[in-house]
C-alpha positions in Angstrom: 60.6 2.8 15.2 58.6 -0.8 14.4 56.6 -1.1 10.9 53.3 -2.3 12.9 53.6 1.1 14.3 54.0 2.8 11.3 51.0 0.9 9.9 48.5 1.8 12.8 48.9 5.6 12.1 48.6 5.1 8.4 45.3 3.6 9.4 44.2 6.4 10.6 42.9 8.5 7.5 43.0 11.9 6.6 40.0 13.4 8.8 41.7 12.2 12.1 45.3 14.5 10.9 43.4 17.4 9.7 39.3 18.7 11.1 38.5 21.6 9.2 35.6 22.5 11.7 38.5 23.2 14.0 39.4 26.4 12.0 38.2 29.6 13.6 35.7 31.6 10.9 37.8 35.0 12.5 41.0 35.8 13.7 42.0 34.1 17.3 43.2 37.4 20.2 46.8 36.7 20.8 46.0 38.0 24.3 45.8 34.8 26.6 43.0 34.7 29.3 42.2 32.8 32.0 40.5 30.0 30.1 42.6 30.2 27.1 45.7 29.9 29.0 47.8 26.6 29.0 47.3 24.2 31.9 50.5 22.2 31.2 48.1 19.0 30.4 45.3 19.1 28.1 45.6 18.2 24.5 43.3 17.8 21.5 41.9 21.4 22.5 42.8 25.4 21.4 44.9 26.9 24.0 47.6 30.2 24.0 50.6 28.6 24.9 54.1 30.9 25.2 55.7 31.3 22.4 59.3 31.0 23.8 58.6 27.3 24.7 57.8 26.1 21.0 60.5 24.2 19.4 61.3 23.8 16.2 59.3 20.9 13.8 63.0 19.4 12.6 60.5 17.9 9.8 59.3 21.0 8.8 58.8 20.7 4.8 58.6 24.3 4.1 62.5 25.6 3.2 61.7 28.8 1.7 60.5 32.1 3.9 60.5 35.5 2.6 61.7 38.0 4.7 59.4 40.7 3.7 56.2 38.4 3.9 57.2 37.6 6.8 57.4 41.3 8.2 54.2 41.9 6.7 52.3 39.3 8.5 53.8 40.2 11.6 52.2 43.0 11.5 48.9 41.8 10.3 49.0 39.2 13.9 49.8 42.0 15.7 46.7 44.7 14.5 44.2 41.9 14.0 45.3 38.4 15.6 45.4 34.8 14.0 43.3 33.5 11.6 44.9 30.1 11.9 46.2 29.0 15.2 49.9 26.6 15.1 49.4 23.1 15.3 52.0 22.1 18.5 52.6 18.8 20.6 53.9 18.6 24.0 57.0 18.2 24.3 60.1 17.8 26.9 58.4 20.3 29.0 57.2 22.7 26.3 56.3 22.3 23.0 57.6 20.8 19.6 56.0 23.1 16.4 53.6 20.8 14.1 52.9 23.2 11.4 52.5 27.1 11.3 56.5 27.9 10.9 55.6 31.0 8.9 53.2 32.1 11.5 55.4 31.3 14.5 58.2 33.4 13.3 56.0 36.5 12.2 55.1 35.7 16.2 58.5 36.2 17.3 59.3 39.1 15.3 56.7 41.0 16.4 57.8 40.2 20.1 54.3 38.6 20.7 55.0 36.2 23.9 51.8 33.7 23.3 50.3 32.3 20.8 46.9 30.7 19.7 48.0 26.6 19.2 45.9 23.5 19.0 47.6 20.9 21.3 47.5 17.8 19.4 48.5 14.3 21.2 51.5 13.0 18.5 53.5 10.1 19.6 55.4 9.5 16.1 57.9 11.3 13.9 55.8 10.4 10.8 52.4 12.1 12.1 54.7 15.1 12.5 56.0 14.7 8.7 52.4 14.1 7.7 50.6 16.9 9.5 53.1 19.1 8.7 52.7 18.2 4.8 49.0 17.8 4.5 48.4 21.7 6.4 50.9 23.5 4.1 49.4 21.4 0.8 45.9 22.5 1.7 47.1 26.1 2.6 49.3 25.6 -1.2 52.2 27.5 0.8 54.6 24.6 -0.2 56.5 24.8 -3.8 57.1 21.5 -6.1 60.4 20.3 -4.7 59.3 21.3 -1.0 56.1 18.9 -1.5 58.3 16.3 -3.5 61.3 16.2 -0.7 58.4 15.3 1.7 56.8 12.7 -0.3 60.6 11.0 -0.4 61.2 11.2 2.8 57.9 9.1 4.3 59.2 6.9 1.5 62.7 6.3 2.4 62.8 6.9 6.1 59.1 5.4 7.3 58.8 2.6 4.0 55.5 4.1 3.2 54.6 3.4 -0.5 53.1 6.0 -3.2 49.1 4.6 -2.9 49.4 4.7 1.3 50.9 8.5 0.8 48.2 9.6 -1.5 45.9 7.5 0.8 47.0 10.2 3.4 47.0 13.5 1.3 44.2 12.9 -0.5 45.8 12.7 -3.6 45.5 10.2 -6.6 48.6 8.2 -6.7 50.2 9.3 -9.9 50.3 12.8 -8.0 52.0 11.9 -5.8 54.6 9.8 -8.4 55.2 12.9 -10.5 56.4 14.9 -7.6 58.7 12.5 -6.4 60.1 12.2 -10.5 61.2 16.0 -9.7 64.1 14.8 -7.2 65.6 13.1 -10.1 66.3 16.7 -12.1 69.4 18.5 -11.6 69.9 20.6 -8.3 70.0 23.7 -10.9 66.6 22.6 -11.8 65.1 22.3 -8.9 66.2 25.5 -8.1 65.1 27.2 -10.3 61.2 25.7 -9.6 61.8 26.4 -6.1 62.0 30.1 -7.5 58.9 30.2 -9.7 61.3 30.7 -12.7 59.5 27.6 -14.1 56.4 25.4 -13.6 55.4 21.8 -12.4 54.7 21.5 -16.3 58.2 22.3 -17.3 59.9 19.8 -14.7 57.5 17.1 -15.7 58.8 17.6 -19.4 62.5 18.0 -18.3 62.3 14.3 -16.5 61.5 12.7 -19.9 65.0 14.1 -21.5 67.3 10.9 -21.8 70.5 12.8 -19.4 71.3 15.4 -17.2 72.8 17.7 -20.0 69.9 17.6 -22.6 67.7 18.5 -19.3 69.9 21.6 -18.6 70.4 22.8 -21.9 66.7 22.6 -22.4 66.2 24.2 -19.6 68.3 26.9 -20.3 66.5 27.1 -23.7 63.1 27.9 -21.4 64.3 30.5 -19.4 66.3 32.2 -22.3 63.5 32.4 -24.6 60.4 32.4 -21.9 59.0 29.0 -23.6 55.4 28.0 -22.6 55.1 24.2 -21.4 53.7 23.2 -24.7 56.7 24.7 -26.7 58.6 22.7 -24.4 56.9 19.2 -25.1 56.5 19.8 -28.4 60.4 20.2 -28.3 61.3 17.1 -26.5 58.6 15.2 -28.2 60.6 16.3 -31.7 64.1 16.8 -30.5 65.0 14.5 -28.3 62.6 11.4 -28.3 63.4 8.2 -29.9 61.4 7.5 -32.9 58.4 5.3 -32.6 58.9 1.8 -33.5 55.8 0.8 -36.3 54.1 -1.7 -34.7 54.4 -5.8 -35.2 52.7 -7.6 -37.8 49.7 -8.8 -36.5 49.4 -11.5 -39.1 52.3 -13.4 -37.3 50.8 -12.1 -33.6 46.9 -13.2 -34.0 47.0 -16.2 -32.3 45.1 -16.8 -28.7 44.0 -19.5 -26.9 41.8 -19.7 -24.0 44.7 -19.7 -21.2 45.7 -16.4 -22.3 42.3 -14.3 -22.3 41.9 -15.6 -18.9 45.8 -14.6 -18.6 44.7 -11.0 -20.0 41.8 -10.6 -17.4 43.9 -11.5 -14.6 46.3 -8.9 -15.2 43.7 -6.1 -15.8 42.8 -5.4 -12.2 46.2 -5.5 -11.4 47.8 -3.3 -13.6 44.4 -1.2 -13.8 43.9 -1.1 -17.9 43.1 -3.6 -20.7 46.3 -5.8 -21.1 46.3 -7.7 -24.5 48.5 -10.9 -25.2 48.8 -12.0 -28.3 51.0 -15.2 -30.0 52.7 -16.7 -33.0 53.0 -20.5 -34.4 56.0 -20.2 -33.2 55.8 -19.2 -29.5 56.8 -16.0 -29.6 54.6 -13.1 -29.1 53.3 -9.5 -27.3 51.7 -8.5 -23.9 51.0 -4.7 -24.8 49.0 -2.6 -21.9 46.4 0.4 -23.0 47.2 3.9 -21.3 45.0 6.8 -21.6 47.2 10.2 -20.8 50.5 10.8 -19.8 49.7 10.2 -15.8 48.2 7.0 -16.8 51.6 6.1 -18.7 53.8 7.2 -16.2 51.4 5.0 -13.4 52.2 1.9 -15.8 55.7 2.2 -15.8 55.8 2.9 -12.1 54.0 -0.3 -11.5 56.0 -2.0 -13.8 59.5 -1.0 -12.6 58.6 -1.6 -9.4 59.4 2.1 -8.9 
């Protein structure tokens, strides 16, 4: 897939992918009519399509499906219809699911033959990922690990930057980066996060620890002692983080020049914060960056490391 093609897709904007106006206010019947039965051609329409003709989405971000919840949803759909139709694209004589895996599975369990579906014109794999990811995030059906994995897939397979992803899903760049950083944690901790044994806040605190052994040891304490996020943050700060180095003596680093001031002004828009440059008479000096929160610090570190 050409890079230029990817950038064209990214340029569409969030509104081109998800259209809130399309969401019905009342449940949609699962019984097709002559007007709603698929004609085999139309796109960007809401129609009834055959469940048997829908292939799964190979880029489905959601991994966990609770059997009991699926059973309850199947009963609800049989009785009341669907409040939110699934989304599909035309694919090899049938359809490929874009979003709505849980609803589709529930319909199959209920023995339903037709399902209301938005038939979208989707040409690329990354647009499939984006559509499924955006809808699941908006519906709050993905756990943090599933979101992180989807973001990482857009980075590694399609070359999207955190800034591009943030724009696509309507989040801050720091939010996207923080999700991706979760994947650096050991598999046991990620599994615990998926099971809701620990929260996103716990996981973010564990990332700050120096190695996997320390992360696993602290995770075990979280589970054993039911530690709050604040307690874990205090534990990380007091036990594992290195002591803060004393600030350099200002007397030796107070020298500045119009040239250094100009460099500071140029760095400001690049890093999105105040940058201070000071130098001593011997030519040695310090560059310092201001930050105003943990997320802001993460953002600066990512920029400096080009992560």
